[in-house]
matplotlib code that plots the C-alpha trace (Angstrom):
import matplotlib.pyplot as plt

x = [217.2, 216.0, 213.8, 215.1, 213.2, 214.7, 218.0, 217.6, 216.4, 218.7, 221.7, 219.7, 219.8, 223.2, 224.6, 223.0, 224.4, 227.7, 227.6, 226.5, 229.0, 231.7, 230.9, 230.4, 234.0, 235.7, 233.4, 234.7, 238.6, 239.5, 239.4, 241.3, 240.1, 239.5, 238.6, 236.4, 232.6, 231.3, 227.3, 225.4, 221.8, 218.5, 216.7, 213.1, 210.2, 210.4, 213.6, 216.4, 216.5, 216.3, 219.6, 221.2, 220.9, 217.6, 216.8, 215.5, 218.9, 221.6, 224.7, 224.5, 227.2, 225.4, 221.7, 222.5, 222.1, 224.3, 224.2, 225.3, 228.3, 231.1, 229.7, 230.4, 230.0, 226.6, 223.8, 219.9, 216.6, 213.2, 210.2, 206.5, 204.4, 200.7, 198.5, 194.8, 193.2, 189.8, 189.3, 185.5, 185.2, 188.5, 188.6, 190.6, 187.8, 184.9, 182.5, 181.7, 181.9, 183.9, 186.6, 188.7, 191.3, 194.2, 197.7, 200.2, 203.7, 206.4, 210.1, 213.5, 216.5, 220.2, 223.6, 226.7, 229.7, 233.6, 234.1, 233.7, 234.9, 234.6, 231.7, 228.9, 225.2, 221.7, 218.2, 215.1, 211.4, 208.7, 205.5, 202.7, 198.7, 195.3, 192.6, 188.7, 188.4, 185.6, 187.7, 189.6, 193.0, 195.8, 199.4, 199.5, 198.9, 199.3, 202.5, 202.9, 206.4, 208.0, 211.6, 211.9, 215.9, 218.5, 220.9, 225.4, 227.6, 231.3, 233.0, 236.0, 236.7, 239.9, 239.1, 239.6, 241.4, 241.6, 238.5, 236.7, 234.7, 233.4, 230.4, 228.5, 225.0, 223.3, 220.0, 217.0, 217.0, 215.0, 216.8, 216.2, 217.9, 218.5, 214.8, 213.1, 210.9, 211.3, 213.3, 212.0, 211.6, 208.2, 208.4, 205.0, 203.3, 202.7, 204.5, 208.0, 208.7, 211.9, 214.1, 216.1, 219.8, 223.0, 224.0, 227.8, 228.6, 231.9, 232.8, 230.3, 228.3, 230.6, 233.2, 233.3, 231.6, 229.6, 228.7, 225.9, 225.0, 221.8, 221.1, 217.7, 213.9, 211.4, 209.4, 206.1, 204.4, 201.4, 199.6, 199.6, 202.1, 205.9, 206.6, 208.3, 211.0, 208.5, 210.4, 209.2, 210.4, 214.2, 215.3, 218.7, 220.9, 223.2, 223.7, 225.6, 226.0, 228.7, 229.6, 232.6, 230.9, 228.5, 229.3, 227.8, 225.6, 225.7, 224.9, 223.1, 222.7, 221.1, 220.2, 217.5, 216.0, 213.2, 212.6, 209.2, 208.6, 205.2, 205.7, 206.9, 203.5, 200.5, 198.8, 201.2, 203.0, 206.1, 208.0, 211.5, 211.8, 214.8, 214.7, 217.9, 217.8, 219.5, 219.0, 220.8, 220.2, 222.3, 222.2, 223.1, 225.8, 224.3, 221.6, 219.1, 217.9, 217.9, 216.8, 216.7, 215.4, 215.0, 214.6, 213.8, 213.4, 212.1, 212.3, 211.3, 208.4, 205.4, 203.8, 203.1, 203.7, 206.7, 207.2, 208.0, 208.0, 209.0, 209.0, 210.2, 210.4, 211.5, 211.8, 213.0, 213.0, 214.1, 215.0, 214.7, 217.7, 214.8, 214.8, 212.3, 213.7, 211.0, 211.6, 208.9, 209.3, 207.5, 207.7, 205.6, 206.3, 205.1, 204.7, 203.6, 200.3, 199.2, 197.9, 195.9, 195.1, 194.8, 198.0, 200.9, 202.6, 202.6, 203.7, 202.7, 205.8, 206.7, 207.2, 208.9, 209.2, 208.7, 207.1, 204.1, 203.3, 205.3, 202.8, 199.8, 198.7, 195.5, 198.3, 195.6, 198.6, 202.0, 204.6, 202.4, 200.3, 200.2, 200.6, 201.5, 202.1, 202.9, 203.6, 204.1, 205.6, 207.9, 209.3, 210.0, 208.3, 210.4, 213.7, 211.9, 208.3, 208.2, 204.6, 204.7, 201.5, 200.9, 198.6, 198.6, 196.9, 196.6, 196.0, 196.4, 198.8, 196.7, 193.1, 192.8, 195.1, 194.2, 194.5, 196.2, 195.6, 191.4, 191.3, 189.5, 189.5, 187.6, 189.1, 187.2, 188.8, 185.6, 186.0, 189.1, 192.0, 191.6, 191.2, 191.3, 193.2, 194.7, 195.0, 197.5, 198.9, 200.8, 202.7, 205.8, 207.1, 208.3, 206.7, 209.4, 212.4, 211.4, 207.9, 207.2, 203.5, 202.8, 199.4, 198.4, 195.2, 194.3, 191.3, 191.1, 188.7, 187.9, 187.6, 186.1, 187.8, 187.0, 183.3, 182.8, 184.3, 183.5, 179.8, 181.0, 181.6, 181.4, 185.6, 187.1, 188.7, 191.8, 192.4, 195.5, 197.0, 200.1, 202.6, 205.8, 207.9, 211.8, 213.3, 216.4, 215.7]
y = [-48.0, -46.3, -47.3, -47.7, -44.5, -42.6, -43.8, -42.6, -39.7, -38.8, -39.3, -37.0, -34.4, -34.8, -35.0, -31.7, -29.8, -30.9, -30.5, -26.9, -26.1, -27.2, -24.9, -21.9, -22.8, -23.2, -19.9, -17.9, -18.8, -19.4, -15.5, -12.9, -9.4, -6.9, -3.3, -3.7, -3.4, -6.5, -6.2, -5.7, -4.4, -6.5, -5.2, -7.7, -5.7, -5.1, -7.4, -5.0, -5.8, -2.6, -1.6, -1.4, 0.9, 1.3, 4.3, 6.8, 6.9, 9.1, 10.4, 12.6, 15.0, 14.8, 16.0, 19.4, 19.9, 22.6, 21.1, 17.6, 19.1, 16.3, 13.7, 11.2, 8.0, 8.8, 7.6, 9.2, 8.8, 9.8, 9.0, 9.4, 7.2, 7.6, 5.9, 5.9, 3.2, 2.1, -1.2, -2.5, -6.1, -7.0, -11.0, -11.3, -10.0, -12.3, -10.2, -8.3, -4.4, -1.4, -0.1, 2.7, 3.0, 4.7, 3.6, 5.5, 4.5, 6.5, 5.0, 6.4, 5.1, 6.2, 4.4, 4.5, 3.6, 3.9, 6.0, 3.1, 0.4, -2.7, -2.2, -0.2, -0.1, 0.6, 1.5, 1.6, 2.5, 2.1, 3.1, 1.3, 2.3, 2.0, 4.5, 4.4, 0.7, -1.7, -4.1, -4.7, -4.4, -7.0, -7.3, -7.0, -2.9, -2.4, -2.4, 0.5, 2.4, -0.6, -1.0, -3.6, -3.0, -3.3, -4.4, -4.6, -5.1, -6.1, -5.0, -5.2, -3.5, -6.1, -9.0, -11.4, -9.6, -5.4, -4.0, -7.6, -6.8, -9.2, -8.4, -9.9, -8.6, -10.0, -8.3, -7.7, -7.3, -6.3, -7.1, -8.4, -10.9, -12.2, -11.7, -11.0, -13.5, -15.7, -13.4, -9.6, -6.5, -6.2, -2.5, -2.0, -3.6, -1.1, -3.8, -5.2, -8.5, -8.9, -11.3, -11.9, -13.6, -13.7, -12.7, -13.0, -11.5, -12.6, -10.2, -7.1, -5.9, -4.7, -7.7, -11.4, -13.1, -13.2, -15.4, -14.8, -16.8, -17.2, -18.1, -16.5, -16.4, -14.4, -12.0, -12.2, -9.0, -7.7, -4.9, -3.2, -5.0, -5.1, -7.6, -11.1, -13.5, -16.7, -19.1, -22.4, -21.4, -20.9, -19.9, -21.0, -21.1, -20.1, -17.7, -17.2, -14.4, -15.4, -11.9, -13.1, -13.8, -10.8, -9.4, -12.6, -14.4, -13.2, -16.9, -16.6, -20.4, -20.9, -23.5, -22.2, -24.3, -23.4, -25.4, -25.3, -26.8, -28.0, -28.6, -25.2, -23.7, -26.0, -23.8, -24.9, -28.2, -29.3, -29.1, -29.4, -27.8, -27.5, -25.3, -25.9, -23.2, -21.4, -17.9, -16.5, -13.3, -11.1, -8.6, -9.9, -7.1, -4.1, -5.6, -4.3, -8.0, -9.4, -12.5, -13.8, -17.3, -19.0, -22.7, -23.9, -27.6, -28.4, -31.3, -32.5, -33.1, -31.3, -32.4, -36.2, -36.1, -35.5, -32.3, -32.2, -29.4, -27.4, -23.6, -21.6, -18.7, -17.4, -13.8, -11.8, -8.1, -5.8, -2.6, -0.3, 2.6, 5.5, 8.3, 6.8, 3.9, 1.6, -2.1, -4.5, -8.0, -11.2, -13.8, -17.0, -18.1, -21.4, -23.2, -26.3, -26.8, -30.1, -32.4, -34.0, -33.5, -36.9, -38.4, -38.7, -35.9, -32.7, -30.5, -27.6, -24.9, -23.0, -19.1, -18.6, -14.7, -13.3, -10.6, -10.5, -7.4, -8.1, -11.1, -9.0, -5.6, -6.4, -8.4, -11.3, -13.7, -15.5, -17.2, -21.1, -22.9, -21.4, -20.8, -17.6, -15.7, -12.2, -9.4, -5.9, -2.4, 0.2, 3.5, 6.9, 9.9, 12.1, 11.7, 11.5, 10.1, 6.5, 4.7, 0.9, -1.1, -5.1, -7.7, -10.6, -14.4, -17.0, -20.7, -22.9, -25.6, -27.8, -27.6, -29.1, -26.7, -23.6, -20.0, -18.6, -14.6, -15.4, -18.8, -20.0, -23.8, -27.2, -30.2, -32.1, -30.1, -29.7, -26.1, -26.0, -23.9, -20.4, -17.8, -14.6, -11.9, -8.9, -5.3, -3.1, 0.5, 3.0, 6.2, 7.5, 11.0, 13.6, 16.7, 19.3, 18.1, 15.8, 14.4, 11.4, 10.4, 7.3, 6.7, 3.2, 1.1, -2.3, -4.6, -8.6, -10.5, -13.4, -16.8, -20.2, -21.7, -17.7, -17.7, -20.7, -21.1, -17.8, -16.9, -13.6, -13.1, -8.9, -7.9, -6.7, -2.1, -0.9, 2.5, 4.1, 7.6, 7.5, 10.5, 9.7, 12.3, 11.8, 14.3, 14.4, 13.2]
z = [116.7, 114.1, 111.5, 107.2, 106.4, 109.5, 108.9, 105.6, 106.5, 108.8, 106.5, 103.3, 106.1, 107.1, 103.7, 102.9, 105.8, 105.5, 101.8, 102.3, 105.2, 102.2, 99.6, 101.9, 103.5, 100.2, 98.8, 102.1, 102.1, 98.4, 97.6, 98.1, 99.2, 96.8, 96.7, 94.0, 94.6, 92.9, 94.3, 90.9, 92.3, 91.3, 88.7, 89.6, 91.1, 94.5, 95.1, 96.2, 100.1, 102.6, 103.3, 107.3, 108.5, 106.6, 103.7, 105.6, 108.2, 107.8, 108.9, 111.6, 109.9, 106.3, 107.4, 107.9, 110.4, 112.5, 116.0, 114.1, 112.5, 113.3, 114.1, 112.1, 114.4, 114.9, 112.4, 112.6, 111.2, 112.1, 109.6, 109.6, 107.5, 106.6, 104.6, 103.8, 102.5, 100.9, 100.7, 99.1, 99.2, 100.7, 100.7, 104.1, 106.0, 106.2, 105.3, 101.7, 103.4, 102.9, 105.2, 104.8, 107.7, 107.9, 109.4, 110.8, 111.4, 113.0, 113.4, 115.2, 114.6, 116.6, 116.0, 117.2, 115.2, 115.0, 118.2, 120.3, 117.7, 117.8, 119.7, 118.0, 119.6, 117.5, 118.3, 116.2, 118.2, 116.1, 116.2, 114.4, 114.9, 113.1, 113.3, 111.6, 111.0, 110.9, 112.6, 115.5, 115.8, 114.8, 114.8, 111.1, 111.0, 115.3, 117.2, 119.5, 121.0, 120.4, 120.2, 116.7, 117.1, 120.0, 119.6, 120.1, 117.5, 117.4, 114.5, 113.2, 109.8, 108.1, 110.1, 107.1, 104.8, 103.8, 103.4, 104.6, 107.6, 110.0, 112.0, 115.0, 115.9, 119.2, 120.5, 118.6, 114.8, 112.1, 108.6, 104.9, 102.7, 99.3, 97.3, 100.4, 99.9, 103.0, 105.2, 105.4, 107.4, 105.7, 104.4, 103.0, 106.2, 109.1, 111.6, 110.8, 111.2, 113.4, 115.5, 118.9, 118.9, 117.0, 113.6, 112.2, 108.7, 107.2, 104.5, 103.1, 99.9, 98.5, 98.4, 95.9, 98.7, 101.9, 104.4, 106.6, 110.3, 112.0, 115.3, 116.6, 117.5, 116.1, 118.0, 118.7, 118.0, 121.1, 119.4, 123.1, 125.1, 124.8, 122.1, 122.9, 122.0, 120.1, 123.1, 121.0, 117.7, 116.3, 112.9, 112.1, 108.7, 106.3, 103.0, 101.0, 98.2, 95.8, 93.5, 92.4, 88.6, 88.9, 85.9, 84.6, 87.5, 91.5, 93.3, 96.6, 98.1, 101.4, 104.3, 106.8, 109.7, 111.7, 114.9, 116.1, 119.7, 120.7, 124.0, 125.2, 123.0, 123.7, 121.0, 118.2, 116.8, 117.1, 113.8, 112.3, 108.7, 106.2, 103.5, 101.4, 97.8, 95.5, 93.9, 91.0, 89.3, 86.5, 84.1, 80.3, 79.0, 77.9, 76.4, 78.9, 79.7, 83.1, 84.9, 88.5, 89.5, 92.4, 93.6, 97.0, 98.2, 102.1, 103.9, 107.8, 110.2, 110.6, 113.6, 113.0, 109.0, 107.4, 105.7, 101.2, 99.8, 96.8, 95.2, 92.2, 90.7, 87.7, 86.5, 83.2, 82.3, 79.6, 80.0, 77.0, 76.2, 76.4, 78.7, 80.6, 81.2, 80.9, 82.2, 80.8, 82.6, 83.1, 85.9, 87.3, 90.8, 91.9, 95.5, 96.0, 98.8, 100.4, 98.6, 101.2, 104.4, 106.0, 104.6, 106.6, 104.3, 104.3, 100.7, 101.5, 101.3, 104.4, 103.4, 106.6, 107.3, 103.8, 102.3, 100.1, 98.5, 95.5, 94.6, 95.2, 95.8, 98.0, 99.8, 99.4, 97.7, 100.1, 98.3, 99.4, 97.7, 94.3, 90.7, 89.7, 86.0, 86.2, 83.5, 84.6, 82.9, 85.1, 83.4, 84.4, 82.5, 84.8, 87.1, 90.1, 89.2, 89.2, 88.0, 87.3, 86.8, 86.3, 85.9, 87.9, 87.8, 90.7, 90.7, 94.1, 93.2, 95.2, 95.4, 98.3, 100.6, 101.6, 100.2, 103.3, 103.8, 103.3, 105.3, 102.4, 101.9, 100.2, 101.4, 98.4, 96.1, 94.5, 93.9, 91.4, 91.6, 89.9, 92.5, 90.0, 88.6, 90.0, 88.3, 90.1, 89.3, 91.5, 91.2, 93.5, 93.5, 95.9, 97.3, 98.1, 100.0, 103.3, 102.3, 99.3, 97.8, 96.8, 95.0, 94.0, 93.0, 92.3, 91.3, 92.0, 90.0, 92.0, 90.2, 90.4, 93.6, 95.5, 94.6, 95.5, 99.1, 100.0, 98.3, 97.1, 93.8, 93.0, 92.5, 95.3, 94.8, 96.8, 96.8, 98.8, 99.2, 101.4, 102.8, 103.9, 106.0, 105.8, 108.6, 107.5, 103.7]

ax = plt.figure().add_subplot(projection="3d")
ax.plot(x, y, z, "-o")
ax.set_aspect("equal")
plt.show()
């Protein structure tokens, strides 16, 4: 017989699943198809998911290449990116050194659509490398000659009503959802998150609702061998985009489950983490104000410990009515940390497969064990030139838990919680028809926790120069 605690936990999990399923079912079948485009683009910094197919992909007959004329059923993409990084005192590294590597990434995309409907095919190959570094290869920067997408799709254009399609994808896939903080391709990073399995999508971005169903295994990146699915892990879930009221607010309730079987992977513990959350965002009429709020609750089991964690993000911005389109924004991010590493409950928020770049240009910060206010300004002095700058401060939510990207931790909590603050800025502009530049700088000033646990008190400086070449821009 289950204990009273186990029984209550089972009931809570069951209730959450059924309540969310009922809400999704109601949304899916109680609204009619409509030709109106309900989608509203988020204005928050770095919160727009990568499109499907990715932005560097074009329909073949729109590339301007004579040999591809008439091929409206073929999508093609070819891009190359090289980034020089100057990193002085990188706190992700175990010692205070200067590292100035080159990061190289090439991608090729081929997609067949419409011609053989309902069957469609996608192949995306990526080659990611790092040279001139003081450090050995890692899967953050290196993943040579890899199919990051290879899937077949069944696509029924009007299966759920006029202009309301049904899509079922099976195979290797890379994608982004919601505000990218839990599920992302990680476009800034040299390598890409991807998964093996099934994704079903009811509706599309233009519709008043869209429902995505996931049953996937994360792919383990191997620097020189072919990547393999992580047999011990499954990511399942449902994500609803409710856009019927998008002129006021877009709602994105979701449920995600990460199940990990330690018996199949001795190096891992058995985990069963459930995440229930809601993201909502909108633009306040013609006032220039916008907002973006996300909250998530997690429960489940983490090895022998119970898992209970929370996270919250609040972002507000104002875009002034000037030719430069300046946007001023402020945000606050919170994710709980583990309060006591020796007790029977883990409170550290599980960030799943999200991205970290907007939290820190240095790539120092992830959405776990964190409290962080941020202010930012963005503007375009010319139509093709974009500039932004920000100031962020970082505290651990729990001083006894880890700072993940650096490996630093003080289980006693005696080192405090203040990690430090960061100033960053970047400039983006095109150079000719197919080339774009991205120039940036970030300076991190270490706080009490960082100085005490690392033994390093000097700031870190990060400068980068990135050139992207899009063959079909």
